[in-house]
C-alpha positions in Angstrom: 12.3 13.7 5.4 9.6 11.1 4.9 7.9 10.3 1.6 4.1 10.0 1.8 2.1 7.3 0.1 -1.6 7.9 -0.4 -4.6 7.4 -2.7 -7.6 9.4 -3.8 -10.1 11.5 -1.9 -13.0 9.7 -0.3 -10.6 6.7 0.0 -11.9 3.2 -0.6 -10.3 0.0 0.7 -7.9 -0.3 -2.3 -6.7 3.3 -1.7 -6.1 2.8 2.0 -4.6 -0.7 1.9 -2.6 0.4 -1.1 -1.0 3.2 0.9 -0.2 0.7 3.7 1.1 -2.1 1.5 3.2 0.1 -0.8 4.7 2.2 2.1 5.8 -1.1 3.8 7.4 -2.3 0.6 9.2 0.9 0.1 10.5 0.9 3.7 11.9 -2.6 3.1 13.7 -1.1 0.1 15.3 1.5 2.4 13.0 4.4 1.5 11.5 6.3 4.5 7.8 6.2 3.6 4.6 6.9 5.6 1.1 5.7 4.7 -1.4 8.6 4.5 -5.0 9.2 3.5 -7.0 12.1 2.2 -10.3 11.4 4.1 -12.3 9.3 6.5 -12.5 5.5 5.8 -15.6 3.5 5.0 -17.2 0.8 7.3 -15.8 -1.8 4.9 -12.2 -0.5 5.3 -12.6 -0.3 9.0 -13.7 -3.9 9.0 -10.5 -4.9 7.0 -8.2 -3.0 9.3 -9.8 -4.4 12.4 -9.8 -7.9 11.0 -6.0 -7.9 10.4 -4.8 -5.4 13.0 -4.0 -2.7 10.4 -3.0 0.8 11.5 -5.1 3.7 10.1 -2.9 5.8 7.8 -2.1 9.4 8.7 -4.7 12.0 7.7 -3.0 14.5 5.5 -4.5 16.6 2.7 -1.7 19.0 1.8 1.6 18.0 0.1 3.3 21.1 -1.3 7.0 20.6 -1.1 6.7 16.9 -0.2 7.9 13.8 -1.9 5.0 11.4 -2.6 3.9 8.1 -4.2 0.3 8.1 -5.5 -1.9 4.9 -5.4 -5.2 4.1 -7.2 -5.6 7.2 -9.3 -3.9 9.7 -11.7 -6.8 12.1 -11.8 -6.2 15.6 -10.5 -9.9 16.0 -9.6 -9.5 13.5 -6.8 -5.9 14.4 -5.7 -4.8 17.1 -3.2 -5.2 20.6 -4.5 -1.5 21.2 -4.2 -0.3 17.9 -5.7 1.4 19.7 -8.6 3.6 21.4 -6.0 4.8 18.0 -4.7 7.5 15.8 -6.2 5.7 12.6 -7.4 8.2 9.8 -7.2 5.9 7.1 -8.5 2.3 6.0 -9.4 0.6 2.6 -8.9 -2.8 2.5 -10.5 -5.3 0.3 -12.4 -7.6 3.0 -13.9 -7.5 5.0 -17.1 -4.6 7.4 -17.4 -5.6 10.7 -15.9 -4.2 14.2 -16.1 -1.5 14.1 -13.4 1.8 15.4 -14.8 5.2 15.5 -13.3 8.3 17.7 -13.7 10.7 14.8 -13.1 10.9 11.1 -14.2 8.9 8.7 -12.0 8.4 5.1 -11.2 5.2 4.0 -12.9 3.2 0.8 -12.4 -0.1 0.9 -14.3 -1.8 -2.3 -15.2 -5.3 -3.2 -16.5 -6.2 -5.4 -13.5 -9.0 -5.2 -11.0 -7.2 -3.7 -8.1 -4.1 -1.6 -7.3 -3.1 -4.1 -4.6 -2.8 -6.8 -7.3 -0.1 -4.5 -8.8 1.5 -4.0 -5.4 1.6 -7.7 -4.9 3.5 -8.0 -8.2 6.0 -5.3 -6.9 6.7 -7.4 -3.8 7.4 -10.4 -6.0 9.6 -8.3 -8.3 11.7 -7.0 -5.5 11.6 -10.4 -3.7 10.2 -8.9 -0.5 8.2 -11.1 1.9 4.6 -9.9 2.6 3.7 -9.8 6.3 0.7 -11.9 7.3 -1.4 -8.9 8.3 -0.7 -6.9 5.2 -1.4 -9.9 3.0 -4.8 -10.2 4.6 -5.6 -6.6 4.0 -4.4 -6.8 0.4 -6.5 -9.9 -0.2 -9.6 -8.1 1.1 -8.9 -5.0 -1.0 -8.7 -7.1 -4.2 -11.9 -9.0 -3.3 -13.6 -5.7 -2.7 -12.5 -4.1 -6.0 -13.3 -7.2 -8.0 -16.6 -7.8 -6.2 -15.4 -11.2 -5.2 -14.2 -11.9 -8.8 -17.6 -10.9 -10.4 -16.6 -7.6 -11.8 -15.6 -7.4 -15.5 -12.4 -5.7 -14.3 -11.3 -8.9 -12.7 -8.3 -10.7 -14.3 -6.5 -14.0 -13.7 -3.8 -11.9 -12.0 -6.3 -10.7 -9.4 -7.5 -14.3 -8.7 -4.0 -15.6 -8.4 -3.0 -12.8 -6.1 -5.9 -13.4 -3.8 -5.1 -17.1 -3.6 -1.5 -16.5 -2.8 -2.3 -13.7 -0.3 -4.9 -15.9 1.4 -2.2 -18.6 2.1 0.1 -16.0 3.6 -2.7 -14.6 5.7 -3.9 -18.0 6.8 -7.4 -17.5 5.4 -8.9 -20.8 4.2 -12.2 -19.6 2.8 -11.5 -16.2 1.3 -14.9 -16.0 -0.5 -16.7 -16.4 2.8 -14.6 -13.6 4.2 -15.4 -11.6 1.2 -19.2 -12.0 1.7 -18.8 -11.1 5.4 -17.0 -7.9 4.2 -19.8 -7.1 1.7 -22.4 -7.6 4.4 -20.6 -4.9 6.4 -20.5 -2.7 3.2 -24.3 -3.3 2.8 -25.1 -1.9 6.2 -26.7 1.5 5.5 -29.0 1.9 8.4 -28.2 4.9 10.5 -25.9 6.4 7.8 -26.6 9.9 6.7 -27.4 10.8 3.1 -24.1 12.6 2.8 -22.2 9.6 4.0 -23.9 7.3 1.6 -23.5 9.6 -1.5 -19.8 10.3 -0.6 -18.9 6.8 0.7 -17.3 5.7 -2.6 -17.5 8.9 -4.7 -15.3 10.3 -7.4 -15.4 13.4 -9.6 -14.3 13.4 -13.2 -13.5 16.2 -15.6 -15.2 15.4 -18.9 -14.6 18.0 -21.5 -15.7 21.3 -20.0 -17.9 19.6 -17.4 -17.4 18.0 -14.0 -19.3 14.8 -13.3 -19.6 13.0 -10.0 -20.1 9.3 -9.8 -20.7 7.4 -6.6 -21.3 3.7 -6.0 -22.8 1.7 -3.2 -22.4 -2.0 -3.4 -24.8 -4.1 -1.4 -26.1 -7.7 -1.3 -29.8 -6.6 -1.4 -31.1 -3.4 -3.0 -34.2 -3.3 -0.8 -32.1 -1.6 1.8 -32.5 1.6 -0.3 -36.3 1.3 -0.6 -37.0 4.1 1.9 -33.8 6.1 1.2 -33.9 7.2 -2.4 -35.7 10.5 -1.6 -32.9 11.5 0.8 -30.3 10.3 -1.6 -31.7 12.5 -4.4 -31.9 15.5 -2.1 -28.2 15.0 -1.1 -27.2 14.5 -4.8 -28.9 17.8 -5.7 -26.9 19.5 -2.9 -23.6 18.0 -4.0 -24.3 19.0 -7.6 -25.0 22.6 -6.7 -22.1 23.0 -4.3 -19.7 21.4 -6.7 -21.0 23.2 -9.8 -21.4 19.8 -11.5 -23.1 19.1 -14.7 -24.2 15.7 -13.5 -24.1 13.4 -10.5 -24.8 9.7 -10.7 -25.0 7.2 -7.9 -24.9 3.5 -8.7 -26.8 1.3 -6.3 -25.1 -2.0 -7.1 -26.5 -5.4 -6.2 -23.7 -7.9 -6.2 -26.0 -10.9 -6.0 -28.2 -10.1 -9.0 -25.2 -8.4 -10.7 -26.5 -5.1 -11.9 -26.9 -1.5 -10.8 -29.8 1.0 -10.3 -28.6 4.4 -11.6 -29.8 7.5 -9.7 -29.2 10.6 -11.9 -29.3 14.3 -11.2 -28.2 16.2 -14.3 -28.4 19.4 -16.4 -29.1 17.1 -19.4 -30.3 13.6 -18.6 -30.3 12.8 -22.3 -26.5 12.4 -22.1 -26.9 9.6 -19.6 -29.7 8.0 -21.6 -27.5 8.1 -24.8 -24.5 6.7 -22.9 -26.4 3.6 -21.8 -29.1 3.3 -24.5 -31.8 3.5 -21.7 -34.6 5.8 -20.9 -34.7 7.3 -17.4 -37.9 7.0 -15.4 -38.2 9.4 -12.4 -34.4 10.1 -12.8 -33.3 6.4 -12.4 -32.8 3.3 -14.5 -31.7 -0.3 -14.0 -28.6 -1.5 -15.8 -28.3 -5.3 -15.9 -24.8 -6.6 -15.6 -23.2 -3.3 -14.6 -20.9 -3.7 -11.7 -17.9 -1.6 -12.5 -17.7 2.2 -12.5 -14.3 2.3 -14.2 -15.1 -0.1 -17.0 -18.9 0.0 -17.6 -19.8 3.6 -16.7 -17.1 6.2 -17.1 -16.0 5.0 -20.6 -19.5 5.4 -21.9 -20.1 8.8 -20.3 -16.8 10.4 -21.3 -17.3 10.6 -25.1 -20.7 12.5 -24.7 -19.0 15.4 -23.0 
């Protein structure tokens, strides 16, 4: 019986490519593994797969009775509802330690780096397994995405070194130019529904007795949202109500000016204001230098709940 490798709900490029890269590695180590996903992919991820001929992982959302490896999260809120009925053989992640627990010992690779695929790259090196050209290209792009082409405060020397090595394997001479091309695809919001935009890179977190949703849209020019904020707020209110959330926040991140406009719908906006030491005006505020949800947003919100 195959073992499934997958990441979080609303999968981003790191989650999808991580499933592909880790499942290939495990298969080379004589484990029968299948790359899977919990949801539809983003335009950016589609660009990466098309660029390097990657195969879309299997759509699968139930894992009771299955053996699994989990990539890019350890938070139950963004894992399958029946994950505790599965046998988790291992975890590869670069976030805070979440609330996933296991009944048996597991392989655990958790590192404070900018991307899960940087860790997977280290696993290939550890096991002395050659990375195929196509997978190297996808891994490189996933790291560039998660580190915002090395601009994110989560970026480490390990991420930079991994990208350089993967670029050589993939035959990519100017990886930064490819990264910008990728972010231009990521910035294309015309024609996208409000639901797609809010949920494109969205995660829910359990904070104390509350659930908080945090989405992020990374673009090269925030003016693309000038005529879309009203519909974004309407969708945020719907998601908040349907999910019984205390708060929902969407970061509109400008990778060129290096900052984020926070859109907030909350039962208590003062918690968000206290977290960042800023006053909201019409339910939004600009945070200069904020690029990372995991390092510059969640750690400041969590203590207030």
